[in-house]
Structures are given as structure tokens and as C-alpha cells.
NUVOZA-435157 format. One line per field, with one value per residue (C-alpha): x, y, z; residue in one letter; chain. Coordinates in steps of 0.5 Angstrom, whole numbers, plus 500, padded with zeros to 3 digits. Example, Ala and Ser with C-alpha at 12.3 -4.5 7.8 and 13.67 -1.06 7.14 Angstrom:
BEGIN
c1 c(525|527) $
c2 c(491|498) $
c3 c(516|514) $
type c(a|s) $
mol c(A|A) $
***
This chain:
BEGIN
c1 c(537|534|537|533|527|529|525|517|516|522|518|521|518|521|522|515|512|511|505|499|501|501|498|503|510|515|522|525|527|524|518|515|509|505|507|502|500|504|501|502|505|498|494|498|495|497|495|501|501|496|501|500|505|508|513|518|522|525|519|522|518|518|517|513|514|509|504|498|496|495|494|501|504|507|503|503|506|503|503|508|507|509|510|506|506|501|503|498|498|495|493|494|491|495|493|491|487|489|484|486|493|492|488|493|498|493|492|500|500|494|497|503|499|496|489|492|489|488|488|485|486|481|482|478|478|474|476|474|471|468|466|468|473|480|482|489|488|489|495|497|500|507|510|504|507|514|511|507|512|514|513|509|502|503|505|506|505|506|503|505|501|503|499|499|502|495|492|490|489|487|481|479|482|478|481|479|481|481|484|480|479|478|484|484|486|488|491|493|498|499|505|510|511|504|504|499|504|502|495|492|486|484|481|480|476|475|476|472|474|471|468|464|462|463|465|471|471|472|476|476|482|482|480|473|468|461|456|456|464|465|470|467|471|468|461|458|462|460|453|454|458|452|447|451|451|443|439|431|428|429|434|438|444|451|456|461|456|456|449|446|438|433|428|424|426|423|428|428|424|424|417|419|421|415|410|414|419|415|416|413|415|419|418|411|405|403|410|414|422|428|430|436|440|436|439|433|433|427|421|420|416|410|410|411|412|418|425|428|434|442|444|452|457|454|455|449|450|452|455|463|466|462|465|470|477|482|484|477|474|480|479|471|472|476|471|465|469|470|463|461|466|463|456|457|460|454|449|452|452|445|443|447|445|439|442|447|441|442|449|449|453|457|463|460|460|467|469|468|473|478|478|473|467|471|469|466|459|457|459|464|470|468|462|467|470|464|464|470|469|469|475|479|477|480|486|488|484|483|484|479|473|475|472|476|475|470|473|467|470|477|477|471|469|462|461|455|451|451|446|451|454|447|446|452|452|446|450|457|455|453|446|447|442|436|436|431|429|423|418|411|410|408|410|405|404|402|398|391|388|382|386|392|388|390|396|399|404|403|409|407|410|410|415|420|419|424|430|430|435|429|426|419|417|415|422|426|422|423|430|432|434|429|431|428|429|422|421|414|411|416|415|407|404|408|409|403|407|414|411|408|415|418|424|422|419|419|416|415|419|420|426|426|433|435|441|445|449|456|453|452|445|442|435|430|424|423|416|414|408|404|399|391|388|382|382|381|382|387|394|398|404|409|413|420|424|431|432|431|432|435|428|427|435|434|427|431|436|431|428|434|436|429|431|437|434|429|435|439|433|432|439|440|434|433|439|444|441|436|439|445|446|439|438|445|444|439|444|449|445|443|450|452|447|446|453|459|466|468|463|466|460|461|469|467|462|466|470|464|460|466|463|456|452|456|456|448|447|451|446|440|443|445|444|437|433|428|431|438|442|438|432|435|439|434|428|423|425|420|417|424|424|417|419|424|419|415|420|422|414|413|419|425|426|433|433|434|439|445|448|446|439|438|440|435|430|423|418|411|410|404|401|395|391|387|389|383|383|390|388|382|387|393|391|393|400|401|401|409|408|411|405|410|410|407|405|399|402|401|405|411|412|411|416|422|429|431|438|440|438|440|445|449|454|456|462|457|451|447|448|448|443|447|454|458|455|461|458|455|461|466|461|460|468|467|461|464|470|466|462|467|471|464|463|470|469|462|465|470|465|458|459|451|444|444|450|447|440|443|447|443|447|446|439|438|442|438|431|432|434|428|423|425|430|425|419|414|415|417|412|414|414|421|425|431|431|437|437|443|450|448|443|448|453|448|445|453|455|449|451|458|456|452|457|463|462|455|456|462|459|453|457|465|463|458|463|467|461|456|460|459|451|449|451|447|442|440|434|430|427|423|418|419|416|409|406|399|401|405|406|411|415|416|418|423|426|426|430|435|435|442|439|433|437|441|435|432|438|440|441|448|447|443|449|455|452|450|457|461|457|458|465|466|462|466|472|476|479|487|485|480|480|479|476|481|486|491|489|494|492|491|484|483|486|484|490|485|481|487|489|482|482|489|486|480|486|488|481|480|487|486|479|483|487|481|478|484|485|477|478|484|480|477|472|468|465|462|469|474|474|475|473|470|472|474|470|474|468|469|477|478|484|485|489|486|482|476|479|473|475|476|472|472|470|464|459|464|462) $
c2 c(236|240|247|253|256|263|264|262|263|258|252|245|238|233|226|223|218|211|211|215|222|222|228|233|230|235|235|241|247|246|249|243|240|235|228|225|218|214|214|212|217|218|219|225|232|235|242|241|240|243|246|246|250|249|252|248|252|252|257|260|260|267|268|273|277|279|276|272|264|260|252|249|255|257|261|268|267|268|263|263|266|262|264|261|262|261|260|261|258|263|261|266|267|264|270|277|282|290|291|285|287|294|292|287|293|297|292|292|299|298|293|298|303|297|295|288|281|280|273|270|264|260|255|249|251|256|261|258|265|268|261|264|261|262|267|269|277|279|278|281|278|281|280|281|287|284|278|282|281|273|269|262|260|259|264|263|268|268|271|271|270|270|266|263|256|253|256|249|247|252|249|255|261|267|271|278|281|288|289|291|284|277|272|264|261|254|252|254|251|253|251|253|252|249|241|239|240|243|244|244|248|245|252|252|258|265|270|276|283|286|291|286|282|285|280|275|268|262|256|250|245|238|234|231|232|229|235|232|231|238|242|247|253|251|249|256|258|251|253|260|258|254|259|264|259|258|262|263|264|272|277|277|273|277|273|274|271|264|263|256|256|252|254|251|250|257|260|255|259|266|269|276|274|271|265|260|261|260|253|250|251|244|243|243|239|240|238|235|236|236|243|247|253|259|266|270|274|278|276|277|282|278|272|274|266|266|268|273|270|271|270|269|272|274|269|266|266|260|260|263|257|252|256|253|254|258|252|249|255|256|249|250|257|254|248|253|258|251|250|258|257|250|253|260|257|252|258|262|257|255|262|263|257|253|247|246|244|237|233|231|224|220|223|230|228|225|232|235|231|231|238|242|246|251|250|243|244|248|255|259|262|269|269|268|275|278|275|279|275|268|270|272|265|262|266|265|259|254|248|250|249|241|236|230|224|220|214|210|210|209|201|200|206|201|198|202|199|192|190|187|193|197|192|192|199|198|194|198|205|212|209|202|203|203|195|191|184|182|178|179|178|181|188|192|199|203|208|209|205|210|215|211|205|197|197|190|191|190|185|178|171|171|176|173|166|165|169|165|159|154|156|158|165|163|159|165|169|164|163|170|170|176|184|190|197|200|208|207|210|215|218|217|222|227|225|230|236|233|232|238|242|243|239|234|227|221|215|211|205|198|194|187|183|176|174|169|163|167|172|178|181|182|186|182|186|194|197|204|207|214|216|215|220|220|218|210|209|204|207|207|202|198|192|191|185|184|185|180|185|192|195|192|193|201|201|197|202|208|204|203|211|212|208|211|218|215|213|219|223|219|218|226|228|222|218|223|230|228|222|225|232|234|229|231|238|238|233|238|244|241|238|245|248|243|239|243|243|239|233|227|225|232|231|224|227|234|231|229|235|239|244|240|247|251|246|245|253|253|248|252|258|255|247|246|253|254|254|252|246|240|243|245|238|233|230|232|239|244|238|235|237|235|228|229|231|225|220|223|224|217|212|215|212|213|207|203|208|204|199|193|195|198|192|188|193|191|196|199|206|211|207|211|204|201|195|191|193|191|184|183|185|181|176|170|173|173|166|166|171|169|169|172|179|184|188|186|182|186|192|187|185|192|195|190|192|185|184|181|177|176|171|171|166|171|176|182|179|179|175|178|175|178|175|180|186|191|197|192|188|194|198|193|193|200|200|195|199|205|201|198|205|208|202|202|210|210|205|210|215|211|204|203|206|211|215|216|217|223|226|233|235|228|228|235|234|228|231|237|233|229|234|241|239|233|236|234|226|227|222|217|210|208|213|209|211|213|210|205|205|201|205|211|207|205|212|215|209|211|218|217|212|217|223|219|212|213|220|218|212|216|223|222|217|222|225|219|214|219|224|221|223|217|212|215|221|226|227|225|229|224|218|212|212|210|209|209|216|219|215|221|220|213|213|218|213|208|212|214|211|214|221|219|217|223|227|224|225|232|237|240|246|241|236|241|244|238|235|241|241|234|235|240|235|229|233|232|238|239|240|233|229|222|217|213|218|220|227|232|236|233|233|230|229|222|217|212|215|216|209|207|211|208|202|205|207|200|197|202|201|193|195|198|193|188|192|192|185|184|189|184|178|175|171|178|179|186|189|185|183|185|193|192|198|196|199|204|209|206|205|210|214|219|224|231|231|227|220|216|214|216|217|224|224|229|231|237|237) $
c3 c(672|666|666|669|666|664|658|659|651|649|651|650|651|656|654|652|657|656|660|662|665|673|676|679|676|674|674|677|674|668|664|661|656|659|657|652|650|645|638|631|627|623|630|632|632|625|628|633|641|646|650|658|661|668|672|677|681|688|690|697|703|706|714|715|722|727|732|731|731|725|725|726|728|734|739|738|731|724|719|714|707|701|694|689|682|676|669|664|657|652|645|639|633|627|623|625|621|622|627|631|631|633|639|641|641|645|650|651|652|657|660|662|665|670|666|666|667|674|677|684|687|691|696|697|704|708|713|720|722|716|713|706|701|703|697|695|693|686|682|675|669|670|663|658|655|654|650|645|640|641|636|636|637|645|650|657|662|669|676|683|689|697|701|708|708|711|705|702|695|690|687|683|680|677|671|670|663|663|656|650|647|648|649|649|655|654|661|668|672|679|684|689|696|698|700|695|689|682|681|673|671|664|661|654|654|651|656|655|656|662|658|654|660|667|672|673|669|674|672|677|677|674|680|679|685|685|688|695|695|693|698|702|699|692|693|693|687|683|684|682|675|673|674|670|664|664|660|662|655|655|652|645|645|643|640|646|651|654|655|654|653|649|643|637|630|628|624|618|614|612|611|610|603|601|602|599|604|610|614|619|626|629|636|640|640|633|630|635|635|639|642|639|642|643|640|642|635|634|630|623|620|617|623|630|632|627|629|624|620|620|613|611|612|619|624|628|635|639|646|645|647|642|636|632|633|628|625|624|622|617|614|614|611|605|604|604|599|594|595|593|587|585|585|582|576|574|576|571|566|567|566|560|556|557|554|559|565|564|563|555|557|562|559|562|569|568|566|573|576|570|567|571|568|565|557|558|558|551|553|548|550|548|553|559|557|559|566|569|576|572|568|574|577|571|571|579|581|576|580|585|579|578|583|586|583|588|591|589|582|584|583|578|574|572|579|580|575|578|582|587|588|589|594|598|599|604|609|607|604|606|609|612|618|614|611|615|616|612|617|613|606|602|606|609|610|617|613|614|609|609|605|602|600|602|606|603|598|590|590|590|590|583|582|587|587|581|585|592|590|590|597|597|600|606|607|605|611|616|615|615|607|605|607|605|604|606|604|602|609|609|602|600|605|602|594|592|594|592|585|584|584|578|576|582|581|586|588|595|594|597|595|597|597|598|602|598|600|599|604|599|598|591|589|587|587|587|588|586|589|588|592|590|586|591|598|599|592|590|589|583|583|579|581|577|577|575|567|562|556|554|555|562|564|563|567|572|572|573|579|582|582|585|590|591|591|597|601|600|603|609|610|610|614|619|620|619|621|626|629|631|630|632|638|641|642|648|651|650|652|659|660|660|664|669|670|673|669|676|675|673|668|665|664|660|656|654|648|645|645|641|636|635|637|632|626|628|628|621|618|620|617|610|609|612|612|606|600|603|600|603|600|593|592|595|593|598|597|602|606|608|615|616|614|619|624|622|624|630|633|630|631|634|641|645|648|641|639|642|636|639|641|634|630|634|634|635|638|637|635|635|629|626|624|629|631|630|623|622|625|620|614|616|620|616|615|623|626|627|633|639|645|650|646|650|643|639|633|628|631|633|625|622|627|627|624|626|622|629|634|642|643|649|647|642|644|643|646|639|632|626|621|615|617|613|615|615|619|624|624|625|629|635|636|637|641|646|647|649|653|657|658|660|665|668|669|672|677|680|682|683|687|688|686|692|689|682|685|690|685|684|678|674|675|673|667|665|667|663|657|657|660|656|650|648|651|646|647|655|657|652|657|653|656|660|668|671|678|678|675|670|667|667|663|658|657|657|652|647|647|646|640|637|637|635|631|629|626|623|619|616|615|612|606|603|598|597|596|594|590|583|582|578|583|588|585|591|587|581|575|572|573|569|562|561|554|557|561|556|549|546|552|552|545|546|552|547|542|547|554|555|554|558|564|565|564|570|574|577|573|572|578|583|582|582|588|592|590|593|600|601|599|605|610|608|610|617|619|621|629|629|635|634|638|643|642|648|651|651|657|664|663|670|676|678|676|676|670|666|667|665|659|657|657|652|647|647|646|640|637|637|634|628|627|627|621|617|617|615|609|607|608|601|605|606|599|602|603|599|592|585|584|592|596|603|609|613|615|622|622|628|625|619|616|615|608|605|607|607|614|621|628|631|638|636|631|629|621) $
type c(m|a|a|p|c|r|e|l|t|g|l|r|r|g|p|a|a|a|g|p|p|v|p|g|r|r|g|a|n|e|l|c|v|a|p|f|h|h|r|a|p|q|q|r|r|r|r|g|l|k|v|v|a|a|i|s|e|d|l|p|r|l|a|a|p|g|t|g|t|g|k|g|a|p|e|g|r|r|p|e|k|v|l|v|r|a|a|l|t|v|r|r|k|h|k|e|d|l|k|e|a|l|a|g|h|l|d|a|l|w|d|m|v|g|r|s|v|a|l|e|l|i|s|t|k|i|h|a|r|t|k|k|p|l|q|s|g|q|a|s|i|k|d|w|c|q|k|r|g|v|k|g|e|h|v|v|y|t|a|e|f|m|v|d|s|d|f|g|e|p|g|a|i|t|v|a|n|r|h|h|r|e|f|f|l|e|s|i|v|v|e|g|g|l|p|c|g|p|v|h|f|a|c|n|s|w|v|q|s|t|r|e|l|p|g|k|r|v|f|f|s|n|k|p|y|l|p|s|e|t|p|p|g|l|r|e|l|r|d|k|e|l|k|d|l|r|g|y|g|t|g|v|r|k|l|s|d|r|i|y|d|y|a|t|y|n|d|l|g|n|p|d|r|g|k|e|f|t|r|p|i|l|g|g|d|k|i|p|y|p|r|r|c|r|t|g|r|p|p|t|d|t|n|m|l|a|e|s|r|v|e|k|p|h|r|i|y|v|p|r|d|e|a|f|e|e|l|k|q|g|a|f|s|s|g|r|l|r|a|v|l|h|t|l|i|p|s|m|i|a|t|i|s|a|e|t|h|s|f|q|g|f|h|h|v|d|n|l|y|k|e|g|l|r|l|k|l|g|l|q|e|h|l|f|q|k|i|p|l|v|q|k|i|q|e|s|s|e|g|m|l|r|y|d|t|p|r|i|l|s|k|d|k|f|a|w|l|r|d|d|e|f|a|r|q|t|v|a|g|i|n|p|v|s|i|t|r|l|t|v|f|p|p|v|s|k|l|d|p|a|i|y|g|s|p|e|s|s|i|t|e|a|h|i|a|g|q|l|n|g|l|t|v|q|q|a|v|d|e|a|k|l|f|i|l|d|y|h|d|v|y|l|p|f|l|d|r|i|n|a|i|e|g|r|k|a|y|a|t|r|t|i|l|f|l|t|k|a|g|t|l|k|p|i|a|i|e|l|s|l|p|p|s|k|a|g|e|p|r|p|s|k|v|l|t|p|p|s|d|a|t|s|n|w|l|w|m|l|a|k|a|h|v|s|s|n|d|a|g|v|h|q|l|v|n|h|w|l|r|t|h|a|i|m|e|p|f|i|l|a|a|r|r|r|m|s|a|m|h|p|v|f|k|l|l|h|p|h|m|r|y|t|l|e|i|n|a|l|a|r|q|s|l|i|s|a|d|g|v|i|e|s|c|f|t|p|g|p|v|s|f|e|i|s|a|a|y|y|g|n|h|w|r|f|d|l|e|g|l|p|a|d|l|v|r|r|h|a|c|r|c|p|l|p|i|y|s|c|l|i|l|l|n|r|k|l|f|i|v|m|a|t|d|i|y|p|p|v|l|r|h|l|l|v|r|g|v|a|v|e|d|e|s|q|p|h|g|i|r|l|l|i|e|d|y|p|y|a|n|d|g|l|l|l|w|s|a|i|r|n|w|v|e|s|y|v|q|l|y|y|p|d|a|g|t|v|q|s|d|d|e|l|q|g|w|y|h|e|t|v|h|v|g|h|a|d|i|r|h|a|p|w|w|p|s|l|s|t|p|a|d|l|a|s|i|l|t|t|l|i|w|l|a|s|a|q|h|a|a|l|n|f|g|q|y|p|l|g|g|y|v|p|n|r|p|p|l|m|r|r|l|l|p|d|p|e|r|d|a|a|e|y|a|a|f|l|a|d|p|h|r|f|f|l|n|a|m|p|g|v|l|e|a|t|k|f|m|a|v|v|d|t|l|s|t|h|s|p|d|e|e|y|l|g|e|g|r|d|e|p|w|t|g|d|a|a|a|v|v|a|h|a|m|f|e|a|d|v|r|r|a|e|e|a|i|e|r|r|n|a|d|q|r|r|k|n|r|c|g|a|g|v|l|p|y|e|l|l|a|p|s|s|p|p|g|v|t|c|r|g|v|p|n|s|i|s|i) $
mol c(A|A|A|A|A|A|A|A|A|A|A|A|A|A|A|A|A|A|A|A|A|A|A|A|A|A|A|A|A|A|A|A|A|A|A|A|A|A|A|A|A|A|A|A|A|A|A|A|A|A|A|A|A|A|A|A|A|A|A|A|A|A|A|A|A|A|A|A|A|A|A|A|A|A|A|A|A|A|A|A|A|A|A|A|A|A|A|A|A|A|A|A|A|A|A|A|A|A|A|A|A|A|A|A|A|A|A|A|A|A|A|A|A|A|A|A|A|A|A|A|A|A|A|A|A|A|A|A|A|A|A|A|A|A|A|A|A|A|A|A|A|A|A|A|A|A|A|A|A|A|A|A|A|A|A|A|A|A|A|A|A|A|A|A|A|A|A|A|A|A|A|A|A|A|A|A|A|A|A|A|A|A|A|A|A|A|A|A|A|A|A|A|A|A|A|A|A|A|A|A|A|A|A|A|A|A|A|A|A|A|A|A|A|A|A|A|A|A|A|A|A|A|A|A|A|A|A|A|A|A|A|A|A|A|A|A|A|A|A|A|A|A|A|A|A|A|A|A|A|A|A|A|A|A|A|A|A|A|A|A|A|A|A|A|A|A|A|A|A|A|A|A|A|A|A|A|A|A|A|A|A|A|A|A|A|A|A|A|A|A|A|A|A|A|A|A|A|A|A|A|A|A|A|A|A|A|A|A|A|A|A|A|A|A|A|A|A|A|A|A|A|A|A|A|A|A|A|A|A|A|A|A|A|A|A|A|A|A|A|A|A|A|A|A|A|A|A|A|A|A|A|A|A|A|A|A|A|A|A|A|A|A|A|A|A|A|A|A|A|A|A|A|A|A|A|A|A|A|A|A|A|A|A|A|A|A|A|A|A|A|A|A|A|A|A|A|A|A|A|A|A|A|A|A|A|A|A|A|A|A|A|A|A|A|A|A|A|A|A|A|A|A|A|A|A|A|A|A|A|A|A|A|A|A|A|A|A|A|A|A|A|A|A|A|A|A|A|A|A|A|A|A|A|A|A|A|A|A|A|A|A|A|A|A|A|A|A|A|A|A|A|A|A|A|A|A|A|A|A|A|A|A|A|A|A|A|A|A|A|A|A|A|A|A|A|A|A|A|A|A|A|A|A|A|A|A|A|A|A|A|A|A|A|A|A|A|A|A|A|A|A|A|A|A|A|A|A|A|A|A|A|A|A|A|A|A|A|A|A|A|A|A|A|A|A|A|A|A|A|A|A|A|A|A|A|A|A|A|A|A|A|A|A|A|A|A|A|A|A|A|A|A|A|A|A|A|A|A|A|A|A|A|A|A|A|A|A|A|A|A|A|A|A|A|A|A|A|A|A|A|A|A|A|A|A|A|A|A|A|A|A|A|A|A|A|A|A|A|A|A|A|A|A|A|A|A|A|A|A|A|A|A|A|A|A|A|A|A|A|A|A|A|A|A|A|A|A|A|A|A|A|A|A|A|A|A|A|A|A|A|A|A|A|A|A|A|A|A|A|A|A|A|A|A|A|A|A|A|A|A|A|A|A|A|A|A|A|A|A|A|A|A|A|A|A|A|A|A|A|A|A|A|A|A|A|A|A|A|A|A|A|A|A|A|A|A|A|A|A|A|A|A|A|A|A|A|A|A|A|A|A|A|A|A|A|A|A|A|A|A|A|A|A|A|A|A|A|A|A|A|A|A|A|A|A|A|A|A|A|A|A|A|A|A|A|A|A|A|A|A|A|A|A|A|A|A|A|A|A|A|A|A|A|A|A|A|A|A|A|A|A|A|A|A|A|A|A|A|A|A|A|A|A|A|A|A|A|A|A|A|A|A|A|A|A|A|A|A|A|A|A|A|A|A|A|A|A|A|A|A|A|A|A|A|A|A|A|A|A|A|A|A|A|A|A|A|A|A|A|A|A|A|A|A|A|A|A|A|A|A|A|A|A|A|A|A|A|A|A|A|A|A|A|A|A|A|A|A|A|A|A|A|A|A|A|A|A|A|A|A|A|A|A|A|A|A|A|A|A|A|A|A|A|A|A|A|A|A|A|A|A|A|A|A|A|A|A|A|A|A|A|A|A|A|A|A|A|A|A|A|A|A|A|A|A|A|A|A|A|A|A|A|A|A|A|A|A|A|A|A|A|A|A|A|A|A|A) $
***
């Protein structure tokens, strides 16, 4: 038997459990930490254990003399009284400023005079006469003041209650914080002489002072209950708690609020600064877009429909429990500090010396990683003496001015120059989700020909016939050997506005790739298009093919750079931001507003919602706002989010966002081109359409992704047409693990369709997500129904996939794979040289193609700002929670769910082992070979930092 627990802050951990924790199991007379699942050392939290305290003592049953009757008590006797204790685990800050330290001392004094933290237990039972929940009466924390000076991140406080022996099981506990400042309550464990055993409350929430938010906070036990199964004592409280979390479109939100509400993206611009900072409102009939969390700030002075902005360093509102915890905030602030320093110095250099606007050679790019910016860009030492801040940074923080070498340079410094590496990154790079199968040749535009000219591409059979290993073009199409990166329609409507911006030049690009016998891809044609000078006229377009001489080699390099720039914009604006960050926000808001913390589906989704609202709010403040980082560093500039919204309104479909459906993806969208027009123009190209297709043939071919086909004989139900497709290969392993976990979990609570359809909270969540969070496309026919357990499992699997693996694949490679700007320029500053358009420019290109290429790349300021930001975005924080990790706290009281999660953990570990074997397989040319980087973005585990691996549970950066 363990020694008696005499000091609650002297926590000791019992032996690690070999299996999942069993709710209620505790040794006698010990204060213990809930066991956590065994994990490999690299899987454990670097931030330390999350403590869950519990008291196990022989709490005496105290007989209370008197008369009366009670259930199970002799006639004429009152029920016995039972002493029950609650242990509260509070997490303290690592660092406190002077104001916080003084407030802490004041709270300790306040506690001594009776202004303490008060608790009240609420039973799952109701009083037989009043029909109200049984309540314990208030009890105060008795040792807050005494433990003020205790060291450590976690402190355990206690409170005692006297309740009747027939009180029943505590199902909720209220907490009233009568101190001056908030505190973070991790958990509460209640135990004593009650027959139900210990009851766990996983709180993980800030408890505000009653001065700030009058009233009591309510926390429910970790036992999951469907709404229809809610114990009588908790029904009213369950409904009230949800109502308290909902906003109704009014009021300015305070930082301490816990109110979840919806708003359009009407805060990206700042019209008060001038017309050039005005941006259209995203969301509504004119520009459809998902909704974001409402802050309620007043409108700007010059536009009543635009919300006023909150600029750094002031905080932007998110509900209090969505904000970064201290470790995360510290890591993010450190990264942001690096970004400021990386941006500040180039800004000063660019201001002082015009000669430093462009890189003067590739060695100057390399010096960003070797020696930093201090003296390597033509700025004389004596000029630094005139800038005290820079001098101070030199003296104290010189290391912060040097960038880490991106991983893309680690194996082969010149790999980025090769065509096979350019193609490999389409299936194993930062943006592996844009490549599609080419099913119609030549490629076809969906844009209105009355405005943009003929929809057919300028690429002809003559351009590519010699690149197909003896196949004809039609054979290559039929045998699924041709693939395409098609950014033509995404960019062409916006090019006139983009190219009018000083220092921005872009094309609408198409790149055709051929699948070789070795299983690798090679680019065989690039089309660069510009808008017609007048509506309906032929559009300027040029086609480049692999080079045969020095001049064509440099032109080919510039064409690939323009394709990469197109790809970087679509990656950031559509695939990364829109299809993960923005899409998830309405689902999270609706979950908080419509599903109780007791709901089993909420418990399932909760880890996958962590920090997303906060990171999205910070993005609106600094990254996606007018003149923010995205506009400054990426080709589309001020039209960036019009491109994002155009994809959402015309192409996004939730039913095709799951991985298998996305790889197969064939659907019709809102095509502006009349069907009969398409058929007249393209009929001779469309005979291979199956007669059973429900969509018109032209749409069937225009909108196919088609990198996989359905095949029930395959493990995942699909067969990849590019067998060595690292993103898809590894993604399917994680997709299957998530799907199996979700299906087994759903079966625990929803045995049939009736249970799904009768769950008011579940149905309310999904209905509100669609009809409010995605209101602009709520009537689309493709929204999945929510009628059966299979429907529910499919929806939840897609959400968890998007929040975890899909986001990881699109985010954490940004610096390791894109931090070397020549490999993947986020913007371009010059079009290809053309002797007919500008003979002098073409002569300069011929004289010094190296200088021309670097001058077409981002300048020093744009490059270093971009590098600093993606460095921060690619960083795992110390408190990251990864997919398939064992969960430290007793997150559920359902032992069957704990067992199912343990099976999920095992599936994820097996997937990670399979990924490691694949990366060592010499037959897989896209992830193994001389100078080839392994594909680890979907390897589930990761240490902190920029690692190019790791799958967090949620969109947390």
C-alpha cells in the first residue's frame, strides 16, 4: 500500500499502466496521476505530463442523528451523511509578470477573508418532491492561501462536502471564482464514501472571476450521454450550458468571454487607411465563403459594413478556452519575434540601398543560411552604426538573423534544377493535391469563350509526341499516362489586375506530365497564357517543351518557376487555408454551440478542434489581411482571397473532401459555359464518356481528378494510377486508421438509424454547420445526409482527416521544402523575355541569363519575409498533441471507448512503421534514391521544431 498522502502538491506517479486506464481504479491512500498509454520516447509530450489528481482515503461515513425517512434508511431515521472530497488540479503559469504576481498575492489574501473559490456538487438524480437536481451545498477550497508559494506547474487543491448517502453519482460540479483573476482548471476528481466510486471531471478551461463573468462555471463528468439518455439531474443544466455559449449576433465580445457566434470575413480590409486597403466582404450572395468566429467589433469609419481591425500586439477575440496555452503562446511568440527580426533587417537594407532589392547571385541566397544578412548584401559596416536597434541586434542576437538551411538542400543542393525533382514534388511536395489525370487532349478551359477566347489549350500533339516513349497521345490518355497541373482557369480572370501591380508578373499555367515506366513523372510541356487584350480575341499563349540548347534551358527554368509560383498561390489560398482552416471553423463553432461536452461525438471531435479558432484569428490579423504576409509575398497580392472564394463557390464540395473521394473525384460544378456550346466545340474529343454518367459528358471530363479509380479488390477500395504517390500512399494508411476508429466509436452509441435521427444535438450541429456556417452554399445537393450511423461515421472521418493528416501534409513542409526560394518562388517579378515585346530586355537576358533569372525571383525583402513566416508556420510547438497518441487525462468514462482508442493508437503506430519501410524501399523512386528526400509529412510523430514530419490532431498553426 502506498504511503498516506500528506502533501497534495508533492505529486508522485504510480507505475505506468500497460493498457488503457480503467475508470475508477485507484490504490488506497495515495495521490496519483492517471496512467497514460505506453508510447515510444519520441511520442511523449515534451511539455510534461498533464496531471489528473485524485484523493483516495478512507473517507468516513458519519452517522447523523435525528428523525426522518430516507431511501434505504430505517423508518424514523435520516439518511447517513457521507464525507466527499474534491481534488482540483490547477495549472499555473511558468512565468508571471509583476502585475500577475501582485494579483496572485492579493488573491491569497482575499482567500483568507472568505472570498474563495466555491464549489457545489450536482447529482445525476433529482429530488423526489421538488423534482430539482440534488445539490450538495457550497464548499470552499480550503488550502489556496497556504499553497501560494508552492513551486511547480500543477497544484492540487481540495474541498470537502457532506452529502446524504443516497445523493447518487455526482454528474456536474459548479465552480465560482471569487478571486481577482482567472485560473486554468485542468481537472477535478471527486471521491469518498459514495458507492459510485471516483468521478472524473476533465475541465481544461479558464475559470473567470465572478467580477468579470458573474455566475458559476459548470463542468460535467467524463461520462458520455446522448441527449435522450441524460440523467434527470443534468437535463436542465445541459440545456442551460449550451445556451450560455451561444451568441445571437449582438454585442462586442470581451477577451474573457466564452461566446461562439458567426460572422462573415468583413475584417480583412482596412478602408480607413485608404482605398488601396479596401477588400471585398467574403461571405454572402455576392462572394460565397465559410463563416468565421464573430468578434462584434464596431464598423470602420468609412465603411459601415466593414469591421474595424485589431492590430498587433493587441489580441483579437476568440472564446477564452480556444486561446493558446502558455507553452504554445511562448513558442508562437518566439517564432513571431524571429519573423520580426528577419523582416526588419531586409526592410532597412532595402530602404537604405536600392542595389539590394534583388539577389545578386545564388551565393547571396545561400548566405541567408550560412552567414545571415548582417554584412552580405552590399551594406557597409559604418551604416549599421547609424541604426542603434540593428547594432543592438548584432551585439545580442546575431544568431537570430541567420536562417536554418531548408531540408530541400540537405541531400542535393542542385536537385531543384532537375525536371524529375520538379515533377516529384507534385506528388511528394508541399502541394501534392493539385495533380490530376488528363482525360481530354488538348486540355480545355471552363471559362466563358466570349470573354476569354477559345477554351482549347495551345498545346498540340506536335509539342508532346516525341516525349511519350513511343505512345500516341490518344494511347497515353487512354492508358492513364498523362497528368496535368492546370492553373489556367484559376488565374486567368485575375491576371490583368495582378500584372498591373508593380513588381508582379504572372501567367495562367498548364503543365503536362508523363508517367514513365519507372513510376516517376516528367514534365513534357508548359503552357503560359495571358488574357486577351479584348474580350473574345485570341489570348496570348506560348508553349515550352524540355530544352535542347542553352537559351531554351533558361526559358524552361523560368517557365517552371512561373508554374511553381502558380502552385504556391493555389496551395496557400485554396488547398491550405480554405480547404482546412476556413472550412473547419464553422464545424467547430457549431459543435461548441449545439453539442454538450457530455455528448460522445463532442468528446470524439474535441482534440481535433484545439487551437484552430485562435490560429485562424491570428491569420486574419496578420497573414490574410490587406497588405498582410500572403498579399505581400504571393503572386495574387490583393486579389488573393477572391481566388480563394472563387474556388469555394464553384468547386468545393464536402462530400469529396475525404481522401479516397478526392483521389477519384469526378463531379460537375457550376460551369458558366452553356452545355450545348461545350458540346459543339469539343464533341469530337468526348467519345470515351460512359453512357451511364449522370452528368453531361463535357462536365464529366472537365472536372475529373482521376488519380485513382474505384477497385474493391484493393485494401482501401481504390487503385492509384500513380503507384508511387507518397502523399496518397501514406495518406490512405492514416485515412483507414481514422475511419476504423470512428466507425467503432460510432457503433458504441448509434446502433441504428433511429438513434442518429432522434439525436437533437447531433442533428442541430450538422444543420447549423451547413445552414449557417456554410450558408452561401447550403442548398447544394451534394451535402451528405445525416440519417444513419454510416453517414455519421463518414462525416466525422472526413472532419478528423482534414483537421489532422490533410493539414499536416499541406503545412509542415512549407519551410523545409519551400524555404529555398529558387526551388519554389511564391511570386514572380518578370514575364519571360520576348524579342517582339521588348528587344532590349531580351538582349539583356541573352547577355546574363543568370542575373535575369534572379531578378525574376522575389526580391530580398519579399523572400526573407516569406521565409520567416513559413519557418514559423512549419514549427511544431512543445505542447503539440499528435494523431494516435495516448491521451493522458481520463477523457471518457466509457471503458469500451478507451479500448477502441487503444486500437486506434496501434493502427497509427503500424502506419508509421509502414511509412518508415517505404522510405527505405529503393523501388520507390519518388521517396528514395540519390539526393531524394524521404516523404515524412504524414509520419504521425514528431519532436518540436521544424522537422518536416508529424501529424497533430488539430489545425494548431
